[in-house]
N, C-alpha and C positions, 0 to 999 in steps of 0.2 A: 259300183252303183248307176243307176239309169242317168242319163244324162238329159235333162230339160232345156229345151231351147226356148230359150222368151221371148215370143214375139209383140211387137206393140204396135198400139193404135190410136188414134184421133177418133176414129170412127166407132160410133157403139152402137154393136148391133145387140137389138132388143129382143131377148127371146121367151117372149110371154106366153106361155102357155095356159089358155083359159077352158077350164071343162064347160062343159053345155049344161051337165045337170045342176052344178054350183056354182054360178058364176063368181064367187069369193074367193075360189082357190087359184093359185096362179105362181109362175116360176117368173123371174127377173131375172136375167145377166146382162153383163158385157164382156165381148172378147174383146183380145188383144191381140192386134194383128203388126205386121210390119210396114214400113214406110211411113210413119207418122211419127210427131213428135210428144205424143202423151198419151196417158191411157189414167181411168179411174179403176179404183177395188174396193167393192166392198170386203172390209175387213172386220168392223167393230160392232157394238150391238147396236141395230134400231133403238127407236124410242118411239114408241106407237103415239100419235099426237090425238086430240079432244077430238076431233073431225073424221080419225080413222086411219089420215094417212102416216107413212112413215118418216122420221126424219133418220136418215142414215148417216154414222161416220163416215168418211172413206179417205182412201190414199190417194192422191193425184201424182203419178211419176211424170218429171217433164223433162227434154232435153233439147237441146240448142239446136241439134243437127240430124236430120235420120241415120246418117252415116257415123255416127256417133253410138256404136255399138259396145254394150249395152247400158252406160253409165248413163243413169237418172236423175235428177234429186227427186226424192220423194217430201212431198210436201201437205199440210192437211188439205182435204176439203168437205164436203157435205153433197148427198142426193135427198132429194123428195121424191118421194113414191106414193100414187094413189093408194087408196083401199083394193084395187084392182091390179095393182103392180107394175102400173104404167109410168115410166120416169118423167116425172113433170118439169122438173130442173135439176141442173148439177153444177154446182160451182167448184172452183179452187182457190187456195188464196196462199198461192205461191209467194216467197221473199227473197231475195236478192242477198248471197251469202247465207241462208238459213238452209236448215231443211227440217223432218221432224221423223223420227223413230219411233217415237211412243204411239200409241192409241188415240183416238179422239174420242169424247165423251159429247152425246147432245141431251138436252134438256127442253123441256115444255114451263115455264111458269107464269100465270096470268095471262095466258094464249100467246105469249111471244117464244120466238124460235131462239135456242143459244148453241154453241159450240163451244167445246172447253181444249184445249189443243197445248202444245209447248214446239216452241221453236227452239234449233242449237245449230251453231256455225257446220256449213257443209263443209266433211274432212274429204271427200272423196277425191284422190289428188287428179283425175282426168275428168274430171267432171266441170263443165263450165261454170257451173256456179260455186266453187269450191271459193271458199271464203277469204282465200290470200290475193285474187283474183281480183278484188276491189281497193279504191284508194283508201277506205277508211273498213278493214276488216271487221267484223262482228266479234268480240271476244266475249258475250255475255249470252246465257239463255233466258228464253223466255215462255213464264205460262202466260196463257190468255182466254180473257172468254168473249168472245163475238156475239153480238145480240143480231140476229139475220132479219131480215123480211121476207115476205113471200116468195121472192126468187130469190134468196140466198144470200143477196148483197147484203155488205155489212152497213149495219144501220149504226152501232158503237163498238166501239172494241179499247177492252180492258186491259192494260198490261202490267204486270209485273217481271220484273228482269233483274238478273243477278250474274256475277261474273263467273266464267266457265276457264276452265284451264285449257288453252290451245295448244297445246305442247302434240308434233308430231312422232310418234314411235317410227313409221317407216321400216317394219320390218315385223317376221313373225305373223301371229296372228292378226294382228293390227291390220295387215294388208289384206284379211279377208271380207274385213267387216270395218272399215275405220269409224264411219258414226258409230257404232256402238263402242270402239272399245276408243274412243277421245272424250275429253270433256262432255257433258251434255245432259241437259233436264229430260229425264223421263217421266211421262206421266203414267202413273200404277193403275190407278182408278179411282172415281169419283160417285157419288149417289147424289141423290136430292134428299133433303132432311131437313124440317121443318122451314120450309122457302129456303132455304140455302143450301150451298154445294160445299157438301165433304169431301175429301180424297188426298190423296197422298202421291208424292212425287221423289224421286232422287234427283240429289247433286253428284254425276260423277266427277272423279280427275281422269286423266289422260292414264294411259298404258304403257309403263316402261318396264325395265328391269334394272334394279330393283323397284317395287311399286313405287310411284308418287304419292300416295296417302291411300285414304278410303274414302268409298264413297256413302252419303249421307243420306238419311231419307228424313222428310218433313211431311209432318200433316197439316192439313189448314182447311180452315173454315173459310167462306167466301158465300156475299150475297152476291144478289143479280144486278147490281149496280157493280160489280167488279172489285169491290172493297174485300180486302183482305181481313177478319174480324180477328183471327187467331192462325198464327203458324209459331208451329216448334218444330227443332231438330231432335225426333224424337230415337233415331237408333243411328248409330255407326259402325259399318261394318267394316270388317278388318280384311285386307289383300289377301290371296290363295297367291298358290306357283301359277296359274294359268291366267290369261286376260280372260279367257270364257267362262271362268267359275268364280272369278273374283267378285265379291260384294255380292251385290244385288242382281247382277247379272243372269245369274242363273235362273232369274225369276222374269226373264223380261219376253216371255212369249203371251205373256196372258195379264188382262185388266184385272182380272176378279181375283184379289185376295183379302178383301176387307171384308168384314158383317161389322154390323150395328146392334147392340142391345138396349135396352132401356136404361141399362146405366154404363154402358161401357163399350168401348169399339174393339175389335180383335183382329189382329193382322197377322194373317197365316204367310209363313215364307218358306221353303226348304233348306236343308242344312240345318249344322247344330246350332242349338243355342248357347250363349253367349255365356255359359256357367264351364262350356268344355265338353257338354252332356253329349255323346253320341249317337245324335238323334238323325231321323230320316225329314224330321218337319218341325218345323216351331210354332208356338199359338204366343204373339206379344198382346199384353193386354195393355189399354189407355183408359185413363178415365174422360171425359165430356171435354176437358180442358191438354186433352193430349199428354196430360201427364201419367207416365210409367207405373203401372199398378204392380204385373209379374211377368215373367215365362212360364210356358208349361211346354213341354216337347212328345213329340210324338215317336215312337222307336215301334214298328213293325215288327215282327216275327223273323229271327233271322235266318238266312238260307246255309246250310253246311257248305263250308269252303268259299263260302260267299258275304259271308258277315250280315248285316242289316242291308234291306229293302233300300234301293235308291229310290226317292220320291222326285219325279222331274213333270214342270209344267204343270202345277197344280191348279185349280178354279177352284171356288168355294160360292156356297150359296145356302141362306139362313133357312132352315126350316119351319112349321108352322107351330112347332112344340120345343122350342129355346134348344135346339140342335143345329150343328151346321156339317152340311153335306161337303165332304172336299173330296174331288176326283184327281186323278192324277195317273200319270205314266208308271210305270214299274218293274222291275225285273222277274220273270215269271217263275213261279217256285218250281215248274217241271222242269222246267227248261233253262235256267239261270243263263247257263253262257251262250246261249243262240236264241233266245225268245224274248219277249215282252208281253206284257200286258196291262190291260186297264184295270182302274183298281177304283171302285165308289166307296166313300167310309160314309158314316155317321157317326160324328163326332158328339160327344157330353164335352164339352167346354166351357161349364158354368162356372162362372168370374170367381164363386164362393168357394170351391172347392179347392180343399189344399192338398189333392195330390200333385206329386211334381210332373206327373206324363198326364198325358190327354186320354180321355177313357173311350175307347171304340165301343161304342153300342154295338154294331152291325159292319160288315162288308161284301161285297160281293167283289169277284175278280171275272174278266170278261176276257179272251184272247182266241187264239187258233194255236194248234197244238206244232206249228210249222215259225219258222224265222217272220216273221210280218210287221216289224214297226209298227204297233200296235198304238194308234190313237197318240199322236203326237199331241194334239189339242182334243178335249171334249169339254162336255158343256151340261149344266143340269139347270133346270126349272122345274116351279110348282106349278102342277095341273087345277087341282083343287086342294082342299085340306086333308085330303086322303090320300092322295097320290105324287108322283113327280113322273117326269119326262127326262129319260137320260141320253144322252146322243153320242155315238164316239165313231172311231174309224177304224177298220180291219184292215190291214195290208196284208193279205194272204199274199208270199210268195213275193215281196216286196222288191228282191234282188232279180227274179225272175220274172218279171212281167205277166203276174197271175193277178186274177182279179181283184177288186180291191171294193168293199161297201161301206156305208154307213149305217149305223146299226141305231134302231129308236126307240128305245124300251120303255114300256108305260110301266112304272112301279108303284107297289104299294105301299103302304107307311112301313112295313117290314123287309124293303127292299125284296120281295118276291113280285115276281114277272105277273101283270097284267096280261099285254102285249108285247109281239118283238114284231117289228117292221125292219126290212132291209130297202137301202134304198141305191140307185146307181149300181146295181147287179151286173156282171157278164159285159163291162164294157172296155175291159183289161187294161183299164186306166186308174190314176189316183181320185179319191175325193176326198176333202179335206173339210172339216168342219170346224168352224171358227166358234160358232156360239148358237144359241137358240132363246128364245122367249115364248110366252105363254100370252097370247093377244087378248082383247076384251070378249069376243067372239070366240073362245077358247079352241081355236088351233095355234100352231106350234109352227115357228117359223127356224127355219135352218140356213144360216149365213155360210157357205160353202165356197171351197173353190175344187175345180175339177180340171186335169188333166186332159186335152183332146188332142187324137190324132188329125193330123193336117195330112194332104198329099206329098209323097215324098218321102213319108216316115219322121215327120219333126213333128214337134209336139209343143202346144203352149197351152196357158192356162185362162179358162172361164171363171170369173167370178162372179156368184148369183145369190140370189134368197129366193126361197120356197115358201111357199105358204101351203098349209098341207091342212084338209078337211078333218076337223076330230072325229068324222062319223070313221073316219079311216082307222082310226085307233083302235076299233075291235074286229070282231071276224064277223059281223052280219052284213058287212055290203065289200065283199071282196074284188068285184069288178070296180067296185069307186077308187079301191088302193093300189088296182091294177093299174085303175087309168094316170094314177099319178107315178108313175115305176116304183110303187112300192111292193115288198114280197115279202112273202109269209116265212118262207126258208132261201135256202141257198146250199149249193152243191160246190163243194174245193174240193184240192185245185182244180182247176177246169183251163185247159187240158190238165191230165193225171197223171197215176202210176199206180200200182197196186193199190193203193188205199180211196175208195170215196167216201168224202165227207160231207154229211147231211147236217148243216144248221138249222133248227129252227126253236122258237118259242111255243110249241103248240107240243101238247103233250099226249100220247096214248092215239095219236096220226097212225093211218098204215102208211107204209114206203112199199112200193113197188118199183121194179127197175124193168124196161125191157131191152132187146137188142132190136136190130133194124128191123128185122121180121116178125115181131110183135111178140114173141114169146117173154113169157114173163122167167128171168132168171134171178131174182132175187128178191124177197116178199117176208117185211117184220113189222112190229109196230114199235113206233117211236117214244122212248121212256126220257131219252136222253135231251139235253142243250144239242151235245153233238153227238152223230151216229157214226161211225166209223165202220164201213163194209170193206174185207177181205174181196180186192178184185184182181188179185193176183193169177188169177186161173183164165179170166175171161178175154177174151182176143182181143186185139186192138181194134179201136173203131170208135165209132157213136154208139149213144143210148141214152135211152131216154127213161127220166125218174119223176114220179107219181107221189103226191100226198094228198090223202085224201082225209075226212072225219067221217062221222055220222053213219056207219059200219058201213064205209068205202061209199057212199053214196053220194058225199059232195067231195070233189077235185077243190084244192084250196092253193094248190101250186103243182107245176110242171115244169120240166126244162128240159135241154139235152148235157149230157156229160161226154167228153170224148175222151179216152184213155190212150 
């Protein structure tokens, strides 16, 4: 597997790219370099404030000594961005002996800004902030709501603490991820409802063999004065053989598992229902007081010799017509042993249904035909009453350093493609999507991380947020799409071998391939999402491919492909 060299920095390099045509579109990023004590990362979903600025939950990694490689404490933080993409202020909320492993959430209520986060004891053994380094080591986990001023300083802090298990295993998988495998408080998700905050967190026990117990899921309702109005232990999930698979840990990569309807809450998670159903996913229904109503399970079609599909890293979004969109990484049906795809479901999860299983209204699969570690994360948001935007990444050739790209699909209510755009194409590095939102002026923000190549072939990551123009999500302004590094087609793998694949959302476009002498060596009409071309008889070298529409009068995409 590729080895990533993480470099850290305290100097935040602002990568703002302002388009001269429409000044509202921008990209803002934070690079991480060496020889510094800490760095911020954009990780969680931004909140668009009433004045158009963005309040972004961030993580801040801090270490005591620059020679202490690569150990750092991950603490909650916040970043305020202007509506033009400039960083106005950043703050972190480091606490001695504590760290945070979960995503934080931001809110605006009555003109005030808030950050909801968690703290758990820092268990990384060689970290300066290890909880045992203090005279009074923490033995609790905290759920904290902070009221922030315009400079993101804490005006008020409303805190709730519960004892957590501080046992340390010091072996096996615990060493890989000690803060995740030790007792902690993990905030799953939170959203604003009727001037209150509704959310879910787990309180986990430390891992050893045999298991020390079970992870417990709590739901809560909190007002903006930090008072918990209702809290209930809603679910207890039993341990499994592997620490990484135990209980709710298998859901830890996403914060969006919770949808609300007029009459109930629905909490989505991967794994079996409590009744032992061999399900890939489960929807658990609770009333507005967090009392359990029932469970329903999701079992996709089975794959011969592989059993049921495995769902990974799910994220959900409520539709405008009383269904739920669920996106997940999933085993490829065409190549289940060596490939993974991403799938977007629309699910009829009506609480009044008497069926034990969730009714799949429709779904779409996306992926490549090669091993590509497709879409570790993905995200969906509504554009309007009749369409949505779906964003995922494709790591084509993940293990042999071929291109990766983000795919941004504009879909109608039938999950049919309106337009498809590709972002970050041709950098031979990884682009990872965290989430997207639709802003009031109708554009999409993609919160990503990207691997950047440095001198000496060392790699590091840049965390960034990009605001795309709404007009780029059609084919009437190709130049504007290109100006934001958006493409309408990609060629892969690049460099390649005996097969050239062209992926595009366009239909009835014309593909032409030229050699370096300008001779057309291939010509055909594109009718499918992926067109595979036999290049086995082509000489090794560089070729030019071009995609045209309107009877070949308009070139919408072109590029180089190397065999």
